[in-house]
C-alpha positions as CSV (number, residue, x, y, z in Angstrom):
1,M,-58.0,-4.3,-42.7
2,N,-56.1,-3.7,-39.5
3,T,-52.4,-4.8,-39.9
4,A,-51.0,-3.0,-36.6
5,L,-49.1,-5.4,-34.5
6,A,-49.0,-5.4,-30.6
7,P,-45.8,-3.5,-29.4
8,T,-44.3,-6.5,-27.9
9,Q,-44.7,-8.6,-30.9
10,R,-43.5,-6.0,-33.2
11,D,-40.3,-5.1,-31.2
12,L,-39.5,-8.7,-30.9
13,I,-39.6,-9.2,-34.7
14,L,-37.6,-6.0,-35.3
15,A,-34.9,-7.3,-33.0
16,G,-34.1,-9.9,-35.6
17,P,-33.3,-13.7,-35.5
18,V,-31.6,-13.6,-32.0
19,G,-33.1,-16.6,-30.4
20,S,-34.7,-19.4,-32.6
21,L,-34.4,-18.8,-36.3
22,D,-37.3,-21.1,-37.0
23,S,-39.6,-19.1,-34.7
24,Y,-38.4,-15.8,-36.2
25,I,-39.1,-16.9,-39.6
26,Q,-42.6,-18.3,-38.5
27,A,-43.3,-15.0,-36.8
28,V,-42.5,-12.8,-39.8
29,N,-44.6,-15.0,-42.1
30,T,-47.7,-14.3,-39.9
31,V,-47.5,-10.6,-40.4
32,P,-50.1,-9.5,-42.9
33,V,-48.9,-8.1,-46.2
34,L,-49.8,-4.3,-46.7
35,S,-51.9,-3.4,-49.6
36,A,-50.5,-0.6,-51.9
37,E,-52.8,2.0,-50.4
38,E,-51.8,1.2,-46.8
39,E,-48.0,1.3,-47.7
40,Q,-48.3,4.6,-49.3
41,N,-50.3,6.0,-46.1
42,L,-47.6,4.6,-43.8
43,A,-44.9,6.0,-46.1
44,R,-46.4,9.5,-46.1
45,R,-46.8,9.4,-42.4
46,F,-43.2,8.6,-41.9
47,R,-42.0,11.2,-44.5
48,D,-44.3,14.1,-43.7
49,D,-44.7,13.5,-39.8
50,D,-41.7,11.6,-38.9
51,D,-43.9,8.9,-37.4
52,L,-41.7,6.2,-36.2
53,D,-44.6,3.8,-35.6
54,A,-45.5,4.1,-39.3
55,A,-41.9,3.3,-40.2
56,R,-41.8,0.1,-38.1
57,Q,-44.9,-1.1,-39.5
58,L,-43.6,-0.6,-43.0
59,V,-40.2,-2.4,-42.2
60,V,-42.1,-5.3,-40.2
61,S,-44.4,-6.0,-43.2
62,Q,-41.5,-6.6,-45.6
63,L,-39.3,-8.8,-43.2
64,R,-40.6,-12.0,-44.9
65,F,-39.1,-10.8,-48.2
66,V,-35.7,-10.3,-46.5
67,V,-35.7,-13.8,-45.3
68,H,-36.5,-15.0,-48.9
69,I,-33.6,-13.0,-50.4
70,A,-31.2,-14.1,-47.4
71,R,-31.8,-17.8,-48.5
72,G,-30.4,-17.2,-51.9
73,Y,-26.8,-16.5,-50.1
74,L,-26.8,-19.8,-48.2
75,G,-24.1,-21.2,-50.6
76,Y,-21.5,-18.9,-49.2
77,G,-21.3,-20.9,-45.9
78,L,-22.6,-18.1,-43.6
79,P,-25.3,-18.3,-41.0
80,L,-28.7,-17.6,-42.3
81,G,-29.6,-15.5,-39.1
82,D,-26.6,-13.2,-39.9
83,L,-27.6,-12.7,-43.6
84,I,-31.2,-12.1,-42.6
85,Q,-29.9,-9.3,-40.0
86,E,-27.8,-7.5,-42.6
87,G,-30.7,-7.8,-45.0
88,N,-32.9,-6.1,-42.2
89,I,-30.4,-3.2,-42.1
90,G,-30.8,-2.7,-46.1
91,L,-34.6,-2.8,-45.6
92,M,-34.6,-0.1,-43.0
93,K,-32.3,2.2,-45.1
94,A,-34.7,1.7,-48.0
95,A,-37.6,2.5,-45.9
96,K,-35.9,5.8,-44.9
97,R,-35.5,6.7,-48.5
98,F,-38.7,5.2,-50.0
99,D,-41.0,8.1,-51.7
100,P,-44.5,6.9,-52.0
101,E,-45.2,9.4,-54.8
102,L,-43.3,7.1,-57.1
103,N,-46.1,4.7,-57.4
104,V,-43.6,1.7,-56.7
105,R,-44.0,-0.9,-54.1
106,L,-41.5,-0.8,-51.2
107,V,-40.4,-4.5,-51.7
108,S,-39.4,-3.5,-55.4
109,F,-37.6,-0.4,-54.1
110,A,-35.9,-2.2,-51.3
111,V,-34.4,-5.2,-53.2
112,H,-31.2,-3.1,-54.0
113,W,-30.7,-2.1,-50.5
114,I,-31.3,-5.4,-49.0
115,R,-28.9,-7.1,-51.4
116,A,-26.3,-4.5,-50.9
117,E,-26.0,-4.9,-47.3
118,I,-26.0,-8.8,-47.6
119,H,-23.2,-8.5,-50.4
120,E,-21.1,-6.3,-48.1
121,Y,-21.5,-8.9,-45.3
122,V,-20.6,-11.8,-47.5
123,L,-17.4,-10.0,-48.8
124,R,-16.4,-9.3,-45.3
125,N,-16.8,-12.5,-43.9
126,W,-16.5,-15.2,-46.7
127,R,-12.7,-15.3,-46.3
128,L,-10.1,-14.0,-43.8
129,V,-8.7,-12.0,-46.9
130,K,-11.1,-9.9,-48.6
131,V,-11.4,-11.2,-52.3
132,A,-13.2,-8.3,-53.8
133,T,-12.6,-4.7,-53.3
134,T,-13.1,-2.8,-56.6
135,K,-16.6,-2.6,-58.4
136,A,-15.5,-5.1,-61.0
137,Q,-14.1,-7.6,-58.6
138,R,-17.6,-7.3,-56.6
139,K,-19.5,-7.9,-59.8
140,L,-17.4,-10.9,-60.8
141,F,-17.2,-12.4,-57.2
142,F,-21.1,-13.0,-57.2
143,N,-21.6,-13.7,-60.8
144,L,-18.6,-15.8,-61.5
145,R,-19.2,-17.9,-58.3
146,K,-22.7,-18.5,-59.5
147,A,-21.7,-19.5,-62.9
148,K,-19.0,-22.0,-61.7
149,Q,-21.2,-23.8,-59.6
150,H,-22.0,-25.8,-62.9
151,L,-18.6,-25.4,-64.5
152,G,-14.9,-26.5,-63.9
153,W,-12.1,-24.1,-64.8
154,L,-13.2,-21.6,-67.6
155,S,-11.9,-22.2,-71.2
156,A,-10.5,-19.2,-73.0
157,D,-13.9,-18.7,-74.9
158,E,-15.8,-19.0,-71.7
159,T,-13.7,-16.5,-70.2
160,D,-14.2,-14.1,-73.0
161,A,-17.9,-14.5,-72.8
162,V,-18.0,-13.8,-69.2
163,A,-15.8,-10.7,-69.6
164,R,-18.1,-9.4,-72.3
165,D,-21.3,-10.0,-70.3
166,L,-19.9,-8.4,-67.2
167,G,-18.1,-5.6,-68.9
168,V,-14.6,-6.5,-67.3
169,T,-11.5,-7.7,-68.9
170,A,-10.5,-11.3,-69.4
171,R,-7.4,-10.9,-67.1
172,E,-10.0,-9.6,-64.2
173,V,-12.0,-12.8,-64.8
174,N,-9.0,-15.2,-64.5
175,E,-7.8,-13.4,-61.3
176,M,-11.1,-13.7,-59.6
177,E,-11.2,-17.4,-60.7
178,Q,-8.0,-18.0,-59.0
179,R,-9.0,-16.3,-56.0
180,L,-12.3,-18.3,-55.7
181,A,-10.2,-21.4,-56.1
182,G,-8.0,-20.6,-53.2
183,Q,-8.3,-21.4,-49.6
184,D,-7.5,-19.6,-46.2
185,L,-4.6,-21.1,-44.3
186,S,-3.6,-20.5,-40.8
187,F,-0.1,-19.3,-40.6
188,D,0.8,-21.4,-37.5
189,P,-2.1,-23.8,-36.8
190,A,-2.5,-25.9,-33.7
191,P,-0.6,-29.3,-33.5
192,Q,-2.3,-32.1,-35.3
193,T,-3.5,-35.1,-33.3
194,D,-2.4,-37.5,-36.0
195,D,1.2,-38.0,-37.4
196,E,0.5,-35.9,-40.4
197,E,2.4,-32.4,-40.2
198,A,-0.1,-29.6,-40.9
199,F,0.6,-27.7,-44.0
200,A,0.9,-24.0,-43.2
201,P,3.0,-21.1,-44.3
202,A,4.9,-21.0,-40.9
203,H,6.4,-24.3,-42.0
204,Y,8.2,-23.0,-45.2
205,L,8.2,-19.5,-45.2
206,Q,11.7,-17.9,-44.3
207,A,11.9,-15.3,-41.6
208,E,13.4,-12.0,-42.9
209,E,15.0,-11.2,-39.5
210,P,17.6,-13.5,-37.8
211,D,16.7,-15.2,-34.4
212,P,18.0,-13.5,-31.1
213,A,20.8,-16.1,-30.8
214,T,22.0,-15.0,-34.1
215,L,22.0,-11.3,-33.2
216,V,23.7,-11.9,-29.9
217,E,26.4,-14.1,-31.6
218,A,27.0,-11.2,-34.3
219,G,27.1,-8.6,-31.7
220,D,29.8,-10.6,-29.7
221,W,31.8,-11.1,-32.8
222,Q,31.8,-7.6,-33.7
223,D,33.0,-6.6,-30.2
224,Q,35.8,-9.1,-30.2
225,A,36.9,-7.9,-33.7
226,T,36.9,-4.2,-32.7
227,A,39.0,-5.0,-29.7
228,Q,41.4,-7.0,-31.6
229,L,41.9,-4.2,-34.3
230,G,42.4,-1.5,-31.6
231,A,45.1,-3.9,-29.9
232,A,46.8,-4.4,-33.2
233,L,46.9,-0.8,-34.2
234,T,48.9,0.0,-30.9
235,T,51.7,-2.3,-32.4
236,L,52.3,0.1,-35.4
237,D,54.4,3.2,-35.4
238,D,52.5,6.5,-35.4
239,R,53.1,7.1,-39.3
240,S,52.0,3.8,-40.2
241,R,49.0,4.0,-37.8
242,E,47.9,7.5,-39.3
243,I,48.2,6.2,-42.8
244,L,45.9,3.3,-42.2
245,S,43.5,5.6,-40.3
246,E,43.5,8.0,-43.2
247,R,43.2,5.4,-45.9
248,W,40.8,2.9,-44.3
249,L,39.1,4.2,-41.2
250,A,38.3,7.9,-42.0
251,E,34.9,8.6,-43.6
252,K,36.6,10.5,-46.4
253,K,39.6,8.7,-47.5
254,T,42.8,10.7,-48.2
255,T,44.6,10.1,-51.3
256,L,48.2,8.6,-51.7
257,Q,49.4,11.8,-53.2
258,E,48.0,13.9,-50.3
259,L,49.6,11.8,-47.8
260,G,52.9,11.9,-49.7
261,D,52.9,15.7,-49.8
262,R,52.2,15.5,-45.9
263,Y,55.3,13.3,-45.2
264,G,57.5,14.8,-48.1
265,V,57.6,11.4,-49.9
266,S,56.2,10.1,-53.1
267,A,52.8,8.4,-53.5
268,E,54.4,5.2,-54.3
269,R,56.1,5.3,-51.1
270,I,53.0,5.9,-49.2
271,R,51.4,2.9,-51.0
272,Q,54.5,0.6,-49.7
273,L,54.2,1.9,-46.2
274,E,50.4,1.2,-46.3
275,N,50.9,-2.5,-47.5
276,Q,53.6,-3.2,-44.9
277,A,51.3,-1.7,-42.1
278,L,48.4,-4.0,-43.3
279,R,50.7,-7.1,-43.2
280,K,51.8,-6.2,-39.6
281,L,48.2,-5.6,-38.7
282,R,46.9,-9.0,-40.0
283,T,49.8,-10.6,-38.2
284,A,49.1,-9.0,-34.9
285,I,45.3,-9.9,-35.2
286,A,46.0,-13.6,-36.0
287,E,48.6,-13.8,-33.0
288,S,45.8,-12.4,-30.7
289,A,43.0,-14.7,-32.0
């Protein structure tokens, strides 16, 4: 039986469902199914002779099965055409690795690769934030979502049963259940046409940094306080000004005893002079405000 396709027809089918999806599905369903012998002969030509035409015939003959598998993922709200294209990528990867000596049909070998590519596409595009990253989470995402189509929130016994069946912990089941129940929210959605205010994080999340007006106000206050302090210090005598500088403005503060030794007085006297200088400083700042 001659299963070869005209080059134009073959290339259009390999291009994927880029035009009418119905036309594409109709076209792949008209491609004859290869017999086991024909499939093995084409696989050997591709493996031994790097015959790309044989590889194309192998892939095209299996495209109808990709459509069938992709239909099983329509419940994720993603376009069927995109699911088919991702599945076709998996089919081509499988055809590249297919060994005709294993006595296994290509479609049986390719199912894993087709589903793997579709799974990756679903996980990347189902939500804005990826809901499954680890191997256990990926397993839970597809199996738990399928199970919950007929169930509400899982009970403790149901959670334990799912965890045992999938080889994960009950905590991982609960976490994935919560992720599946969540919804994507726009941080700052477009204004609504009705009177209801849109519910979004931008409306209730507090900004960690102050707004520019607050920053300018704080900078002006700091400059003013620095200027007032500088002017007030000029009203003190040299000894009082030095004591305050050593005790309050220096990076490494000088002790009362060290200052007492420097000026030949007791530490208690230095403390008295310090307190007097502080009172004068506060008075000078208050008068200049």
